C-alpha positions in Angstrom: 13.4 -12.5 -29.5 17.3 -11.6 -30.7 19.6 -14.0 -29.6 22.0 -12.2 -27.3 18.4 -12.1 -25.1 18.0 -16.0 -25.2 19.3 -17.3 -21.4 19.5 -13.5 -20.2 17.9 -14.6 -17.1 20.4 -17.3 -16.1 23.5 -15.2 -16.5 25.3 -13.4 -13.2 24.7 -10.3 -13.3 28.6 -9.0 -14.7 27.4 -10.8 -18.0 24.7 -9.2 -18.6 26.2 -6.1 -18.2 28.5 -7.4 -21.0 26.5 -9.0 -23.1 23.5 -5.8 -23.0 26.8 -3.4 -23.6 27.6 -5.6 -27.1 24.1 -5.8 -27.9 23.1 -2.1 -27.5 26.7 -0.8 -28.5 27.5 0.5 -24.8 30.7 2.7 -24.0 33.1 1.9 -22.1 32.0 4.6 -19.6 28.4 3.6 -20.2 29.4 -0.1 -18.8 31.1 1.2 -16.4 28.6 3.3 -14.6 26.7 0.3 -14.8 28.9 -2.0 -12.6 29.7 1.1 -10.2 26.2 1.6 -8.8 25.4 -2.5 -8.9 24.6 -4.5 -5.5 24.8 -7.8 -4.1 20.9 -7.3 -3.0 19.5 -5.5 -5.8 20.7 -9.0 -8.0 18.3 -11.0 -5.4 15.3 -9.0 -6.0 14.4 -8.2 -9.7 14.7 -10.2 -13.1 16.9 -9.4 -15.7 19.3 -7.7 -13.3 22.1 -4.6 -14.2 22.3 -2.2 -11.4 20.9 0.0 -9.0 18.7 3.4 -9.8 19.3 5.7 -7.4 16.8 8.8 -6.2 17.8 11.8 -4.2 16.5 11.2 -0.4 15.8 14.0 2.5 14.0 15.0 5.5 10.7 16.5 5.7 10.8 18.9 8.9 8.5 20.5 11.4 5.6 17.9 11.3 3.8 17.6 14.7 1.2 14.1 14.4 -0.7 13.3 18.0 1.6 16.1 19.1 4.4 13.9 18.5 7.3 15.8 16.5 8.8 13.7 13.5 11.7 13.9 11.3 10.0 12.0 8.2 12.8 10.6 5.0 11.4 10.6 1.6 12.8 9.6 -1.3 11.9 11.7 -4.5 13.7 13.5 -7.7 11.4 16.3 -8.3 13.1 19.4 -6.4 10.3 21.3 -4.4 8.3 18.3 -2.9 10.3 18.1 0.5 10.3 22.1 0.5 7.0 22.3 0.3 6.0 19.6 2.7 7.7 20.7 5.4 6.6 24.6 4.5 2.9 22.8 5.1 3.8 21.2 8.1 5.5 24.3 9.9 2.3 26.0 9.2 0.2 23.5 10.7 2.6 22.9 13.2 2.5 26.6 14.6 -1.4 25.8 15.1 -1.2 22.8 16.7 0.2 20.0 14.4 -2.1 17.0 13.0 -4.2 15.2 14.4 -4.4 11.2 12.8 -6.5 8.3 15.0 -5.1 5.1 14.6 -8.1 3.5 12.6 -8.8 -0.2 11.5 -6.5 -1.9 9.7 -7.5 -5.0 7.3 -6.5 -5.7 3.5 -9.0 -7.4 1.4 -8.7 -10.4 -0.1 -10.7 -10.6 -3.3 -12.1 -14.3 -4.4 -14.5 -14.3 -7.4 -16.7 -16.4 -9.0 -17.7 -16.3 -13.0 -20.5 -18.5 -14.6 -22.6 -18.6 -11.8 -25.8 -20.1 -12.8 -28.2 -19.1 -9.9 -26.7 -16.2 -8.0 -28.7 -15.4 -5.1 -28.7 -19.2 -4.3 -24.5 -19.1 -4.0 -24.8 -15.8 -2.5 -27.0 -17.4 0.4 -24.9 -20.7 0.1 -21.4 -18.4 0.1 -22.8 -16.6 3.7 -23.7 -19.7 5.3 -20.2 -20.9 5.0 -19.1 -18.2 6.2 -16.9 -19.4 9.7 -15.6 -22.3 6.8 -14.6 -19.6 4.4 -12.9 -17.7 7.3 -11.2 -21.2 8.7 -10.0 -22.1 5.4 -8.4 -18.8 5.1 -6.6 -18.6 8.6 -5.6 -22.6 7.7 -3.7 -21.6 4.9 -1.4 -19.0 7.0 -2.0 -20.0 10.7 1.0 -18.1 11.8 -1.1 -15.0 11.1 -3.8 -15.7 13.6 -1.3 -16.7 16.5 0.2 -12.7 15.9 -3.4 -12.1 16.9 -4.2 -10.8 13.1 -5.8 -13.2 10.0 -8.9 -13.4 8.1 -11.8 -11.4 10.1 -14.8 -10.6 7.7 -16.3 -11.9 4.6 -18.5 -9.8 2.5 -20.3 -11.0 -0.5 -20.6 -8.6 -3.7 -22.1 -9.2 -7.2 -20.4 -6.7 -9.5 -22.1 -7.2 -13.2 -22.6 -11.2 -13.2 -19.9 -12.0 -11.1 -19.8 -13.0 -7.8 -16.6 -11.7 -5.4 -16.0 -12.8 -1.8 -14.4 -10.2 -0.2 -12.1 -11.3 2.9 -10.9 -8.6 5.5 -7.4 -9.8 6.7 -5.6 -8.3 9.5 -1.9 -8.7 8.5 -0.4 -6.9 11.7 2.6 -4.8 11.0 3.2 -6.1 7.4 2.5 -5.2 3.5 1.0 -8.5 3.8 -0.1 -8.9 0.3 2.0 -12.1 -0.3 -0.2 -13.9 3.2 -3.2 -12.2 1.6 -2.5 -13.9 -1.4 -2.2 -17.2 0.0 -5.4 -16.9 2.1 -7.7 -16.0 -1.1 -6.1 -18.7 -2.9 -7.1 -21.4 -0.6 -10.5 -20.3 0.1 -10.5 -20.2 -4.0 -8.9 -23.6 -4.1 -11.7 -24.6 -1.5 -14.6 -23.4 -4.0 -13.3 -24.7 -7.2 -13.1 -28.2 -5.4 -16.8 -27.2 -4.5 -17.4 -27.0 -8.4 -17.6 -23.2 -8.5 -15.1 -21.5 -11.7 -12.9 -19.4 -9.5 -11.9 -16.7 -12.3 -9.3 -15.0 -9.7 -7.9 -15.0 -6.0 -6.1 -12.0 -5.0 -4.8 -8.7 -2.9 -7.4 -6.2 -3.7 -5.8 -2.9 -3.4 -8.6 -0.8 -3.0 -7.7 -1.4 0.6 -11.1 0.4 1.6 -11.1 -1.1 5.5 -7.7 0.7 5.9 -8.6 4.2 5.7 -6.4 6.7 7.5 -7.5 10.0 8.3 -5.7 13.6 9.2 -6.8 16.8 10.3 -5.4 20.2 10.8 -6.7 23.6 11.6 -4.5 26.6 10.9 -4.8 30.1 12.2 -5.1 33.1 9.4 -1.9 34.7 10.8 -0.2 31.4 9.5 -1.2 31.5 6.1 -0.7 35.3 5.8 1.7 36.2 2.8 3.4 40.2 2.7 1.1 40.8 0.2 -2.3 39.0 1.4 -3.9 38.5 4.4 -4.4 35.2 5.9 -8.0 35.3 5.7 -8.3 35.9 2.2 -5.5 33.4 1.4 -8.1 31.0 3.4 -10.7 31.7 1.7 -9.2 31.4 -1.6 -7.4 27.9 -0.5 -11.4 26.3 0.4 -12.6 27.8 -3.2 -9.5 25.5 -4.7 -11.0 22.7 -2.4 -14.3 23.2 -3.9 -13.3 22.8 -7.4 -11.4 19.8 -6.8 -15.1 18.5 -5.7 -16.4 19.0 -8.9 -14.4 18.9 -11.4 -12.1 15.9 -12.4 -9.6 17.6 -14.4 -8.5 20.2 -11.3 -9.0 17.3 -8.9 -6.4 14.7 -10.5 -4.0 17.3 -10.1 -5.1 18.2 -6.7 -4.6 14.6 -5.8 -1.2 14.4 -7.6 0.4 16.8 -5.7 -1.1 15.3 -2.7 0.3 11.7 -4.1 3.9 14.0 -4.2 4.7 13.2 -0.3 2.8 10.1 0.0 4.9 7.9 -2.8 8.2 10.2 -1.6 7.4 8.5 2.4 6.5 5.5 1.1 9.3 5.1 -0.9 11.9 5.7 1.5 9.7 3.5 4.2 10.1 0.5 1.8 6.6 0.3 0.9 5.0 -0.2 -2.2 4.2 3.2 -3.4 2.4 1.5 -6.6 -0.3 -0.2 -4.9 -1.3 2.7 -2.5 -1.1 5.1 -5.5 -3.6 3.2 -7.0 -5.8 2.8 -4.3 -5.8 6.4 -3.3 -7.4 7.3 -7.2 -9.8 4.4 -6.8 -11.1 5.5 -3.4 -11.3 9.5 -5.0 -14.0 8.3 -7.3 -16.1 5.9 -4.9 -18.8 7.5 -5.5 -18.6 7.6 -9.6 -17.2 11.2 -9.6 -13.5 11.3 -9.5 -12.9 13.8 -6.7 -10.0 15.4 -4.9 -8.8 13.4 -2.1 -8.6 16.2 0.9 -11.1 18.9 1.8 -10.5 22.6 2.9 -13.0 25.0 4.6 -13.0 28.2 6.7 -14.5 27.8 10.2 -13.8 31.1 11.8 -10.8 32.0 12.2 -9.0 29.3 10.8 -9.1 26.8 8.0 -9.4 23.4 8.6 -8.0 20.8 6.1 -9.3 16.9 6.5 -8.0 14.2 4.1 -9.0 10.2 4.2 -7.3 7.8 2.2 -6.8 3.8 1.7 -3.3 3.4 3.6 -2.9 -0.7 3.9 1.2 0.2 4.8 3.5 -2.1 6.7 6.9 -1.6 8.6 7.7 -5.2 8.2 7.5 -7.6 5.0 8.8 -7.2 1.5 12.3 -5.5 1.2 11.8 -3.5 4.2 14.0 -6.3 6.4 16.7 -6.5 3.5 17.6 -2.9 2.6 19.3 -1.1 5.0 18.2 2.2 3.9 15.2 1.6 4.8 15.7 -0.1 8.1 18.0 3.2 8.6 15.1 5.6 8.0 13.0 4.0 10.2 15.3 4.5 12.7 15.3 8.3 11.6 11.7 8.9 11.9 11.2 7.5 14.5 8.3 5.0 13.4 7.9 1.8 15.3 4.5 1.1 14.0 2.3 0.1 10.7 -0.7 2.4 12.7 2.0 5.1 13.4 3.3 5.2 9.9 -0.2 5.5 8.2 -0.9 8.3 10.4 2.5 10.3 9.5 2.1 9.4 5.8 -1.4 11.0 5.6 -0.5 14.1 7.4 2.2 14.4 4.9 0.4 14.3 2.2 -2.1 17.0 4.0 0.8 19.3 4.6 2.1 18.6 0.5 -1.5 20.4 -0.6 -1.6 23.1 1.8 1.3 23.9 0.8 0.6 23.3 -2.7 -3.2 25.5 -2.4 -1.1 28.1 -0.7 1.0 28.8 -3.3 -1.5 28.5 -5.8 -3.7 31.0 -4.8 -0.9 33.3 -3.8 2.3 34.2 -6.0 1.8 31.2 -8.3 2.6 27.6 -8.6 5.8 28.4 -10.5 7.4 31.1 -8.1 8.5 28.2 -5.8 9.3 25.5 -8.1 11.4 27.6 -10.6 13.9 28.4 -7.2 14.6 25.0 -6.9 14.6 23.8 -10.4 17.5 26.1 -11.7 19.5 24.7 -9.2 18.4 20.9 -11.1 19.0 22.9 -14.5 22.7 24.3 -13.4 23.8 20.7 -12.2 22.4 20.0 -15.9 24.5 21.7 -17.9 27.9 20.5 -15.6 28.2 23.1 -13.0 29.9 22.3 -9.7 29.0 23.0 -6.4 30.6 26.1 -6.2 29.1 27.1 -9.6 25.4 26.0 -8.7 24.7 29.3 -6.7 26.4 31.8 -9.5 24.2 30.2 -12.1 21.2 29.8 -10.3 21.4 33.9 -9.0 21.8 34.8 -12.9 18.9 32.8 -14.3 16.9 34.0 -11.2 17.0 37.8 -13.4 16.2 36.2 -16.5 12.6 36.1 -17.9 12.6 33.0 -20.1 15.0 30.2 -18.9 16.2 27.0 -20.8 19.2 24.9 -20.9 20.8 26.8 -24.0 20.9 30.1 -21.3 22.4 27.9 -18.7 24.9 27.0 -20.5 25.2 30.7 -21.4 25.6 31.7 -18.0 27.7 28.8 -16.8 30.3 29.8 -19.6 30.3 33.6 -18.7 31.1 32.7 -15.0 33.7 30.3 -15.5 35.6 33.0 -18.4 35.0 35.9 -16.1 36.8 33.4 -13.2 39.4 32.9 -16.2 40.3 36.4 -16.8 40.7 37.4 -13.1 
């Protein structure tokens, strides 16, 4: 480790920026950018803090879930995601909206034993100690049980030559990772005292006891384009859905589109989007074959969509109460509970998926993408807010668009303006 890094974490944020600037030869403008986007809160949240890195926030519109309309904050840098979510949501709303019932919500605390001599005997003993083990978990976090939550179930599994004790823990309205870890470690310590070798005691992000389902039906008329009848669009979407169930190459992109919407909602709501992402992809391969998280089928004169995935979300805990934007986002959405957030999030994912599949089966994905990408491209070459629409209008006329062409277009617009 070089000298400038020694004790870096002990420094104040401004001192870190100055030391980094000297070591990495940053300009005065660079250090000014770092300083101007910094915050006291950020310095409290992460190690070796320098500054805040911001992402754009918008809202998905036209979403109806369980007969209630929502405006959903989404944080993401990809231009087309919020537009697609709103488009898909609007088509579903015109056919009655999404249904997403409140479902069981337990997190999994995993305590794993290694070097077990007699697996069958140990499994039998663990099952006989279930009440004691659940009590130990709850004693480690008594306030959770007082709120009606706590350790509720215990399942013993034998993956390979390990023994896994899976605790089903109700964390009420919280994200709950720290609570689950505390309870799992208490059980792990007790088992160690009984002479067992505990290799790990921690939350599992495969929250199969926190599954959320969302469903919708869309009339053919709400799928039609100027060139294609709604029935044809519906059948094409259903076939793409079939492909995502049998081909992991297609399924990966299918699910990426779903997670575009879900991750954006998770970031805006202050949830751990990385945990949700990992759990979703693990769930997609639950039967040993990676599949699409959603399915679409044609039934009568409607296209029917359904999605199920683990959504162990929370509306309190973590950084939710610390971040002013997160708290404001809950005011915007009107979401009051973890159950409601899970229902809305799954519905956004299904709306996102619908919009992507409809685009793929009709105009192609690039047509919609590029309209929004042109705006980003214009901004990247220095176009002002007033110039961006002019640059975009010119780029739409071109067959091959890149940054060099955008610069040429912007230069021409400015020259024309100067000549007038």
